[in-house]
C-alpha positions in Angstrom: 0.0 0.0 0.0 2.8 2.4 0.9 4.6 1.8 -2.4 1.4 2.4 -4.3 0.7 5.5 -2.4 4.2 6.8 -3.2 3.7 5.9 -6.9 0.4 7.9 -7.0 1.3 10.9 -4.9 5.0 11.2 -5.3 5.7 11.1 -1.6 6.1 8.7 1.3 2.9 7.5 2.9 2.2 8.9 6.4 -1.2 8.1 7.9 -3.2 11.2 8.7 -1.1 13.6 6.6 -2.4 14.7 3.2 -0.3 14.3 0.1 1.4 17.4 -1.2 -0.6 19.3 -3.7 0.3 19.0 -7.3 -1.6 17.6 -10.3 -5.1 16.4 -9.5 -5.4 12.7 -9.0 -7.4 11.7 -12.0 -9.5 8.6 -11.3 -12.9 8.2 -12.9 -13.9 5.6 -10.3 -14.0 2.8 -12.8 -12.2 -0.5 -11.9 -8.6 -0.2 -12.9 -8.1 -4.0 -13.1 -10.3 -7.1 -13.0 -11.6 -7.4 -9.4 -11.2 -3.8 -8.5 -14.1 -1.8 -7.1 -16.0 0.8 -9.1 -16.6 4.0 -7.1 -17.9 7.2 -8.6 -20.7 9.7 -7.7 -23.3 7.6 -9.5 -22.1 4.0 -9.3 -20.7 1.9 -6.4 -20.0 -1.8 -6.8 -17.6 -4.4 -5.5 -17.1 -8.1 -6.3 -16.2 -8.8 -2.6 -18.8 -9.8 -0.1 -17.0 -7.6 2.3 -17.6 -4.6 0.1 -15.3 -1.9 -1.1 -11.6 -2.2 -0.2 -11.2 1.2 1.4 -7.5 1.0 1.9 -7.1 0.6 -1.9 -9.5 3.5 -2.4 -7.4 5.7 -0.2 -4.4 5.0 -2.5 -6.4 5.4 -5.7 -7.9 8.7 -4.7 -4.8 10.0 -3.0 -6.5 10.9 0.3 -5.2 10.2 3.9 -6.3 7.6 6.4 -8.0 8.6 9.6 -5.7 6.9 12.1 -5.9 6.7 15.9 -3.6 9.7 16.2 -6.1 11.9 14.4 -9.1 10.5 16.3 -7.3 11.2 19.6 -6.5 14.7 18.4 -10.1 15.5 17.6 -11.1 14.3 21.1 -8.4 16.4 22.6 -9.3 19.6 20.7 -13.1 19.2 21.2 -13.0 17.8 24.7 -15.6 15.3 23.6 -15.6 11.5 23.2 -15.1 10.8 19.5 -18.2 9.9 17.6 -18.8 6.2 17.0 -18.3 6.8 13.3 -14.7 7.8 14.1 -14.2 5.1 16.7 -15.3 2.4 14.3 -13.6 3.6 11.1 -16.9 4.4 9.4 -15.4 7.8 8.6 -12.0 6.5 7.5 -10.3 9.0 5.2 -9.7 12.7 5.1 -8.1 15.6 3.3 -6.6 18.4 5.4 -8.4 17.6 8.7 -5.2 18.4 10.6 -5.3 21.9 9.0 -8.8 22.4 10.2 -7.8 21.5 13.7 -4.7 23.7 13.6 -6.9 26.7 12.6 -9.5 25.8 15.3 -6.9 25.7 18.0 -5.9 29.3 16.9 -9.5 30.4 17.3 -10.1 30.5 13.6 -13.5 29.4 12.6 -14.6 27.1 9.7 -17.9 26.0 8.4 -19.6 22.7 7.4 -21.1 21.8 4.1 -23.1 18.6 3.3 -25.9 17.8 1.0 -28.5 15.5 -0.4 -29.6 14.6 -3.9 -33.3 14.0 -3.8 -34.5 11.2 -6.1 -37.4 9.7 -4.2 -40.2 10.7 -1.9 -38.4 9.5 1.2 -34.8 9.3 2.4 -33.4 5.9 3.3 -31.3 5.2 6.4 -28.1 5.4 4.5 -28.8 9.0 3.8 -28.7 9.7 7.5 -25.0 8.9 7.9 -23.5 12.3 6.7 -26.3 14.2 8.5 -25.7 12.4 11.8 -22.0 13.0 11.7 -22.3 16.6 10.5 -24.7 17.3 13.3 -22.1 16.0 15.8 -19.4 18.1 14.2 -21.6 21.2 14.4 -22.4 20.6 18.0 -18.8 19.9 19.2 -17.1 22.7 17.1 -20.1 25.2 17.2 -19.7 26.3 13.6 -22.1 27.2 10.8 -23.6 24.6 8.5 -24.9 24.8 4.9 -26.9 22.1 3.2 -27.1 21.8 -0.6 -30.1 20.0 -2.1 -29.0 18.9 -5.6 -32.3 18.3 -7.3 -30.7 19.6 -10.5 -28.1 16.8 -10.4 -30.8 14.1 -10.1 -32.8 15.7 -13.0 -29.7 15.6 -15.2 -28.6 12.0 -14.4 -31.9 10.2 -13.8 -35.2 9.8 -15.7 -37.0 12.4 -13.6 -39.1 15.5 -14.5 -38.5 18.9 -13.0 -41.9 18.6 -11.3 -40.8 15.3 -9.7 -37.8 17.0 -8.3 -39.7 20.0 -6.9 -41.9 17.5 -5.0 -39.1 15.4 -3.7 -37.0 18.3 -2.6 -39.8 19.7 -0.5 -40.3 16.3 1.0 -36.6 16.2 2.0 -36.7 19.6 3.5 -39.6 18.4 5.8 -37.8 15.2 6.7 -34.6 17.2 7.6 -36.7 19.6 9.7 -35.2 22.6 7.8 -36.3 25.3 5.5 -35.6 25.2 1.8 -35.7 28.4 -0.2 -35.4 28.3 -4.0 -34.0 31.8 -4.3 -31.7 33.7 -6.6 -28.2 34.1 -5.1 -25.9 36.3 -7.2 -22.9 35.6 -4.9 -23.4 31.8 -5.3 -23.8 32.1 -9.1 -20.6 34.2 -9.4 -18.6 31.4 -7.8 -20.3 28.8 -10.1 -19.1 30.8 -13.1 -15.6 31.3 -11.7 -15.2 27.5 -11.3 -16.6 26.9 -14.8 -14.1 29.4 -16.3 -11.1 27.8 -14.6 -11.8 24.1 -15.1 -11.4 22.7 -18.6 -13.6 20.1 -20.3 -10.6 17.9 -20.5 -10.2 18.0 -16.7 -13.8 17.1 -15.9 -13.7 14.4 -18.6 -10.8 12.9 -16.9 -12.3 13.1 -13.4 -15.9 12.1 -14.2 -15.5 10.1 -17.3 -17.9 12.3 -19.4 -18.3 11.4 -23.1 -19.2 13.3 -26.2 -22.8 12.1 -25.8 -23.3 13.5 -22.3 -25.5 16.6 -22.0 -23.8 19.9 -21.2 -25.8 20.0 -18.0 -23.7 17.1 -16.7 -20.5 18.8 -17.7 -21.4 22.1 -16.0 -22.9 20.6 -12.8 -19.7 19.9 -10.9 -19.2 23.7 -10.6 -22.6 23.9 -8.8 -21.6 21.3 -6.3 -18.2 23.1 -5.8 -19.7 26.5 -5.1 -20.8 25.9 -1.5 -17.2 25.1 -0.6 -16.4 28.8 -0.7 -17.6 31.1 2.1 -18.2 34.0 -0.3 -21.1 32.0 -1.7 -23.0 32.9 1.5 -22.8 36.6 2.2 -25.8 36.3 4.4 -23.7 34.2 6.8 -20.1 35.3 6.3 -20.5 38.8 4.9 -17.6 39.7 2.5 -15.2 37.1 4.0 -13.6 34.8 1.4 -11.1 33.1 3.8 -13.3 30.9 5.9 -12.3 27.3 5.2 -15.0 24.6 4.6 -15.1 21.1 6.0 -17.2 18.6 4.0 -18.3 15.3 5.6 -19.5 13.0 2.8 -19.3 9.5 1.4 -16.1 8.9 -0.5 -18.0 8.5 -3.8 -18.4 12.3 -3.7 -14.7 12.9 -3.6 -14.2 13.5 -7.3 -16.3 16.6 -7.1 -14.1 18.0 -4.4 -10.7 16.9 -5.9 -11.7 19.2 -8.7 -12.8 21.9 -6.2 -9.5 21.7 -4.3 -7.6 22.0 -7.5 -9.4 25.1 -8.7 -9.8 26.9 -5.3 -6.3 28.6 -5.1 -6.7 29.8 -8.7 -9.8 31.7 -7.9 -8.5 33.0 -4.5 -10.1 30.7 -2.0 -8.9 28.2 0.6 -9.2 24.5 -0.3 -12.1 22.7 1.4 -11.2 19.9 3.8 -13.0 16.6 3.7 -14.0 13.7 5.9 -14.9 10.5 3.9 -17.3 7.8 5.1 -17.7 4.2 4.0 -20.9 3.2 2.3 -24.1 2.1 4.0 -24.6 -1.4 2.5 -27.7 -2.6 0.7 -29.9 -5.2 2.4 -28.6 -7.8 -0.1 -24.9 -7.2 0.9 -22.0 -4.8 0.9 -21.2 -5.3 -2.8 -23.2 -2.1 -3.3 -24.6 0.7 -1.3 -28.2 1.2 -0.3 -30.2 2.9 -3.1 -33.5 4.8 -3.0 -34.2 3.5 -6.5 -34.5 -0.1 -5.3 -37.2 -0.5 -2.6 -36.1 -4.1 -1.8 -32.5 -2.9 -1.1 -33.5 0.0 1.1 -35.0 0.8 4.5 -36.8 4.2 4.2 -37.3 6.7 7.0 -41.0 6.4 6.3 -41.1 2.6 6.8 -43.0 1.3 9.8 -41.3 -0.9 12.4 -43.1 -3.9 10.9 -41.9 -3.1 7.4 -38.4 -2.7 8.6 -38.5 -6.0 10.4 -39.9 -7.8 7.4 -37.3 -6.3 5.0 -34.4 -7.4 7.3 -35.8 -10.9 7.8 -36.6 -11.3 4.1 -33.7 -9.6 2.3 -30.8 -8.9 4.7 -27.7 -11.0 3.8 -26.4 -12.8 6.9 -23.3 -14.5 5.5 -24.1 -17.8 7.2 -22.0 -20.9 6.5 -23.0 -23.4 3.8 -24.3 -26.0 6.3 -25.8 -25.8 9.8 -23.1 -28.0 11.2 -20.4 -25.7 9.8 -22.1 -22.6 11.1 -22.4 -24.1 14.6 -18.8 -25.1 14.6 -17.2 -21.9 13.1 -19.8 -19.2 13.6 -20.8 -16.5 11.2 -18.7 -13.7 9.6 -19.5 -10.2 11.0 -17.6 -8.7 8.0 -20.4 -9.7 5.6 -23.4 -9.8 8.0 -25.6 -6.9 6.9 -27.7 -6.8 10.1 -24.5 -6.5 12.2 -23.1 -3.9 9.9 -26.2 -1.8 10.5 -25.7 -2.2 14.3 -22.2 -0.9 13.9 -23.6 2.3 12.3 -26.4 2.9 14.9 -25.6 1.2 18.2 -23.7 3.6 20.4 -22.4 1.3 23.1 -19.1 -0.3 22.0 -19.2 -3.0 24.7 -22.7 -4.1 23.7 -21.8 -4.2 20.0 -18.8 -6.4 20.8 -21.0 -8.7 22.9 -23.5 -9.0 20.1 -20.6 -9.8 17.7 -19.3 -12.6 19.9 -22.7 -14.1 20.5 -23.9 -13.8 16.9 -20.8 -14.8 15.1 -18.9 -17.0 17.6 -19.0 -20.8 17.5 -22.3 -22.1 18.9 -20.3 -24.1 21.6 -19.1 -20.7 23.0 -22.6 -19.2 23.2 -24.9 -18.7 26.1 -28.1 -20.6 25.0 -30.1 -17.8 26.6 -28.5 -15.4 24.1 -29.7 -17.5 21.1 -33.3 -17.2 22.3 
């Protein structure tokens, strides 16, 4: 891994420290070799039952691993117990998080930016992951937050009408318990145009894999997702300040947008946004792909009843059991592929309780307390 990291970034690997900036790491997300994972903003797939190999993805994307040293530093700076997503490696990769902490220790503020691309009437539980973590970051650092609702992206990439998107975006704003204003923002649009002027078609083609048959809306959209990374896009929050750095918690499939953003930022006079990357929330059928709102059988929606959730898990959730009952009793299950246990690792706060469940659920039957099986 270290040799590959040096080959891609031109420097020795040191966990927690971002690579020196130079040329953008160009990776369209497509599998580089047979058996590699595909990860881009629109497609996530893996041939492994364990899901995406995130260590390889760190190397491919040129990001930095969130190691224990960084987790401990976040705890020290905030005075708070690290969020379970940090403790368990659910947020596993970063860009410039040490820089954010350096500035914060010097009483320099930053702000948070996250978002949602509405494509269905209801959000599924996987959509909660960046919001849960962003809320924690906002609480412990006491900084502003902006949320972008990219209905335009979904319209450009999916078979949706503009009327569909207007409906779904208002549904999302209600679920998020926030207000959504579809208003003209000259400052925001100025930054969109600045990004569009300073990024070439050749660059976005290399980053996103666009082809000659893609509509111009797709080619221009990355600038729209980049604009909230700059504080001058929000004069109602930051006034005329252009120097407030942005921290973006997101799933790592969104990283291509922000590699482009980080490359263009110094050329238009803005600080580069920092990022915290999460793993993917697995589909019910297994970790080979992420949960998707477009497949009702792979998803648990926030509008599902307790009965519906139970039925979906019992019917569709991949458990990773052994081939025979005897083998399963002897060897136990595999928590690395058990979807139900993966879900607990996202949502169960108590580390000791999670470990106890892991041992009971996946250990050899001979080591189990019969009462636990009941």
